[in-house]
C-alpha positions, 0 to 999 in steps of 0.5 A, a space after each residue: 390777158 388770158 387767151 381764149 381756149 377751145 372747150 377741148 383744150 379747157 377740158 384737158 387743162 382742168 377737170 370737168 365734172 360728170 354733170 357738166 359733161 352730161 349736160 354738154 352731151 345732152 345739149 349737143 344731142 338736142 340741137 336741131 339737125 343741121 340739114 333737112 332730109 332732102 338736102 342730105 339726100 341731094 348731097 349724095 345725089 349730086 356728087 354721085 352724078 358728078 363723079 359718074 358723069 365724068 366717066 360715063 355721061 349718058 342719060 340712062 347712066 345719069 339717071 342710074 347715078 341719081 337713083 343710086 345716090 338717092 338710095 345711098 342718101 336714104 341709107 345715111 338718113 336711116 343710119 342717123 336714126 338708128 345709131 346701132 346700125 351705123 357700124 354695119 351701114 357701109 357694108 349694107 351700102 356696098 352690098 345694096 349698091 353693088 347688087 343694084 348695079 349688077 342687076 341694072 348696069 347691063 340692061 341699062 348701060 350695056 356696060 360693066 357694073 363698075 360704071 354704076 357702082 363706083 360713084 355712089 360708093 365713093 360718096 359714101 364709104 369711108 376711105 379705107 373701106 372703098 378698095 375692099 367693098 365691091 371688088 368681086 369681079 368675074 374671073 379673068 376680068 379685073 374691076 375697071 376701078 383698079 385698072 392703071 393702079 401701080 402694081 396691078 
């Protein structure tokens, strides 16, 4: 009795014609979206609010986390519609979230911008980009996200 193989193993074991590969890719592209746009945005809002509330749980801060999380979710939807923009999306997200945090964190929270910009970027950026994204702190004031890190 022959074992059932995954399609990837089967493709490695035998040659796949170009037409079969093209048909498989077309089928994948034509599948309906897995989640609705509202679910995608909510999927970024909830972790952002949760991560932020662990650090600074005031009503204005939670509202700020929700707004930034929704912005990141909308950016993700935009990136899904324009595949050419996917490469630049993490950079754009880091710039927009950091700019919004710098503009509103002081008046809204009377805190450093790191209180606002770290949670939405954790939910969005790939792991390797996170430490490099918004690490420009004012001179003489290290970024709060890096405090307690060994070697710093």
